[in-house]
N, C-alpha and C positions, 0 to 999 in steps of 0.2 A: 504493500500499499504506500502512495505518496503522501505527503504531509499537507493536501489539500484534498477539500472535498468539492463534490459538483452536483449541480441542478442543471438538467439537460446540457451539459457543456459548462456551466458557469462556475467558476470557482466561487466559493463563499466564505469559508475559513480556513486558514491553515499558517504556519510561521511562514515567515517572509524567506527569500533565498539565502540571505546570510544568516538566518535563525535569531535574529535578534530584536524582530519585532514579530507581531501578529497580524495578518494579511485577511482583511474582511472586505466581503462585498456590504454596503451600507444600504441596509434594508430600509432605511428610512425614504431613500430616493426612488425606490423601486414603485411602479412598473416601468416608468417614463425614462429613467435614466439608470443606467448600471454603472455606478461610482465605487471604485475600489478606494481602499485607504491602508495605511499601515500604522498600528498602534503599539506603544511599546512603554512609554510611562505609566506609572500607576495611577497618575488621574484620567490619561486618556483611555486606558483600560477600562476604569471604573464608567466612565464618561458614555463610553460605546455600549456598556450594559445600561446603563441609566436611561439614555435616549433612545433604545430599542434599535441603535445601528446593528447590533447582532442581538437576537432574541429565538425564543422557543427553548424550553426547557433543557433537551438534550444538546443543541448547539451551544446554549451559554453554558453547560459543562465542560463542553469541548474546548469552547474560548477560555473559559476560567483556566484549565488545566495549563494551555499554552501562556496564558497571560501571567500566571503565577512564574513559571520559568522565566520568561523575559524580564519580569519586575525583579525577580530574584537577582539576574544576572547585574541589575544596577545598582543594588542597595550596596552601599558602602559602609563599613564599619572596622572599628579596631581589633577585634578580636573574632573568632568563629561564633562566639555564643551569641556577643551581640547582632552579629549578622544576621544569626539564625532569628533571634527576635524580633530584629525589623521586619523580615521576611514574614514572621507570623503576624505581627502588625497589619502588613500590607495584605494579607489574607483576611484578615478581620474587615478591614476597610472594603475591600473587593466584594467579599459576601453581604454586605450593607446595602450595595446597589440594588438588588430584586430579592427582598427577603422571602416572599412566597414561594420562589422556585428552588426545590429542595435541591436539583442538580447542580447548582451553582455552590451551594455550602459543601455537597459532598465533593465535587470533582475538588473545591481548594483543599478540603481537609485529606484527601487522598494524596494530592501532590505535597503536601506538607509533611504527611508523613512518610514519602519517600525521601523528602529532604532528610528526615530523622533518621531514618533508617542507614544513611549513609555519612551522616554526619561526622563521625569518628574518623573518617577516611581525609576529612578538609572540605573546602568551597567547592573545589572542582569535581569532586566525587558527588558530593550532594546536588551540585547542578545537573550531572549528567543523571542520576537517578531521577531528578525532577523532569526531564526532558524525555528519559524513556518512560516514565508514567504518564505523562501527558499523551505521547503518541499512542499508548496502549488505551487509555480512555477512547482516543478517537477510533482507533481499531475495532474495540468493542461495540460501539455504536453502529458501525457498519454492521456487525453481526446481528445487532439488537434489531435493526431496522429491517433485515432479512427476514428474521424469526417472527415479529410481530406482523409482517405484512403476510407471511405464509397463514400464521392462524386466523388474522381476520377474513383471510380469503376464505375461509371455512364458512363464516358466517352468511355470505350473500352469494347470489347466483346472477347469472348473465343476464342484463337488462334492468336489474333492480335499479330503484331511485334510492341516491344516498344523500342524507342533507349533512353537512359539515359546518364548524363553527371555528371562526378565527382562523390560525393556520397552523397545522401541524404536518406540514410536507415536509420536502428536501430540505428547503431553508432554516427549518427547523431543528433538523438533526444532522446527519452526515449521509443520507441516500435516499431510502424513498419516504421517510419520515415516519410517523407514527400513524395518526388518525387518517391518512393518504396514503400510507404504505399498500394496504389490500388492494385500492383503485389503481395505483400504478404499476404494481406488481400483476394485477388482472391486464392491465392494458398492454403490457410486455408479452402477456400469455394468448392474447386473442379474445379474452374474456371483458366485456365492455359494459360499463355502467353509464348511469345518468348522474350527473353530480348538482346538487343546488347547494351554493355556497352563499351562507349569510355573509353580508359586508362587513360586518362586525365594528358596530361603532364604538367608540369615537375614533380608533386610530386605523380601523379599515383594513385591517391586516387581510381579512376574506376578499375584500376587493383588490386590495393592490398586490397581495402576495399569493394567495390560494387560487385564484382565479388565473394568474400568470404562469403559475408552474403548472396547472391542468390545462391551460389552452399550448402549452409549448409541447406538452409530452400527447396533445393529441386526444384529450379526453373530452366528452360531451358535457360542458359544464354552462349550467346557468346562474348568473351572479343574481341574487335578491337581496333586497333590504331585509334588515333583522326582523322588522314587523310583518315580513310576508310568509314566514315560516308556516304559521297556521294555517294559510290558505292553500300551500302546497301540498299540506300533509291532511288537509281536509281533502283535496282532490283527488287523494290516493297517489299521488307521486312519489310519494318516499315509504322504501320498503325497511330503511335502517338511516340511525345516525349516528356517525362517527366522529367523534369528538378526542381532542388529545387532552392531556392534564398536566399541572405543574406541581403538583404536591397530592398524593393520595395518602388519608388518615388509614389507622389500623381498622377502622371499623367499615371503611369503603367509602365514605364520604370524601369527595375529590374538590379542590379547587382547579378551576380553568378561566379564562377569558370571561369576563362581565358578560353576561347573557346566555351564559351556559345552562344555567340552571332552570331559565325560562324555557329552552329548547326541551330540556328532558321533560319538564312539567307537560307540555303540549304533547309529548310524544306517548307519554302516559296516556293522556286523553284520547289519542287517536289509536292507540293499542301499537304502537310503532317499537320496535326493540331500539333501546338506546346503550349504545356501548361507548365506554372509555379505553383509549389507548396508548400505553405508555410502557418505560422500560421498567424492571423492578427497581430502577434507583428512584424512581420517582415516588416510591410507596415508602412510608415515612411510617415504621412500626413503633417509633417513639411518640407519635400525635394518636392520641387517643381517638379522636372525633373530629369532624371538619370543623367545628367550635373554637378549636385549639390551633386554626393555621390563621396565621397572621396575613390581613389582607394589606396589600400596597395600594395606599392612596396615591392619585397624580393630579398634577396641575389643572387648575380650571379652563386655562386658556385652551388644553386640546378638545374640550367640548364647544368652546365660544369661538375661539379665532382658529385654529390650527388649518381648516381645507379652504378657507373663505378668505375673498378680497378684504371684504368689510366684517368686522363682529356680527356674530346673529343674534346677541344677547347684550343689553345693557351692561356696562362696567359694574356696577353697582348689584347685580343679581348673583345671585349665590350657586354656587356648583356642589355636587356631590360627583366624585369620581374614583369610584374603586376600580383598580386594575382586573379584578378578580371576584368571582363569588364562588359559592360551596355550593356543589349539587347533593342532595343526600342520597346515601346509598340506598334507599326504599325505592328510587326511581331508576337505577342502573340495572341493565341487563346482566350485563358480564363488564368485568375487567380484561383487557386484553392486554398480556405482557410479552416479555421475549421468554418468559419461562412457561408460559403456557397460559389457557383462559381461566378466568378466577370466577366460579359463579357463586350466587348466595348459598349460604350466610358466608358473607365477606370476613367477618372478624375470624371464623372459624379457617376459613378457607384461604385467606392470606397467610395466617400461621403455618399451615402446613406447606403453602408454597415456598417459605423460608427455610421450614424444616428439612427439606428435600434437598436443598442446596449445602447444610452443614453435615 
C-alpha cells in the first residue's frame, strides 16, 4: 500500500513526499474545486480537523495518526522525557478539535502508545514507531472498508432504493467508505442501487460530498433536501437506510451527523430497515449510553451565513447548531462493523463481538 488514499483516483489524505507534512484534499472546497494542501504544524493539523477540511470518523483517525507523527518531528525539548511530555500535550490538544468522534482520540492514543513503546531507544526510534503505527492505522482502515462493504451488501438486493445521510463514503475513510461501502462494492460487481442522498444541513456534506462521490462512481443518485426524506419513504422508493457513525455507545445508541435520528424515526414509521455502518474502533464500550456522548456545538454562522451571499437571518437571531445527534438503539435494525453484523440486543451482542477478538 502507498501512503495515500484515493476516491475515484483522487488522493485525499497521506504523508507528503518528504514525509514531514500531511497532504489532504480540502473537503470544504468540494465539489467545485479540488484543492490540495499540506499541513504540518500542530495548529494547522488542529485547524484542518476543526474546520472539516478533513472529516469522517475513520479518515480523521488516519489523519490524526499521521498528524501526531509530523507534529512530534517538530517538537523541541532539552531531554527525551520533556520531548515525550510535549508530544502528549499536543495529542491532547489535537483530540479536543472534535470530541465526539472516537476515532480521533483512539488514533492519537494508539500512536502515543507506539511512541512510549520505543522511547527507551531514543527520539528517532520513537518517531519510527509512530510512523509505522500511523501507516498501520491506514492499512487497517482499507481492510475495514472492504469487510464492512461485504457485510452490508448482504442486507440489500439489486434495484433497492437506499437513503443515506451526511457523508460516509471514500472521502470519510480510505477506500469504499462505511455507509456507502456496500453501494460502491455493488457497483463494482454489477449490482446497482438507487440512492437518495440527504443534502445534510447546515454543512451540506450529502450535497457536496456524497453526491460527488456517487456520480463519479456511476451510481444512480438523487439529491434531496433533508425534509424530503419522509416523502421518498412514503412513496416506497426506499428499501433501506445506510448511515455512518462517529461514536457507538455500549448499548447501541450512536452519534452521527445532526438529522440522523430523524431519519431513523421516519424509517421506523415506514417499516424500513435502518442500519449504521462503521468500524469496531467507533464502538466505545466505556461509554454506557448515548446520553454519555459529548455533542459538539458549532458556530451559528454555519446556519446563517456560510452558503449565502447575504445572511439569511438577522445578526441578533440566536442559533442552536449541534454537529451531531444521538439515535436511540431501539430504532436501529443492525450495526454493521468490520467484524460482522450486530443485531439486538446490542448491549449483550456488542460485548460478544469484542469477546471474540480477545
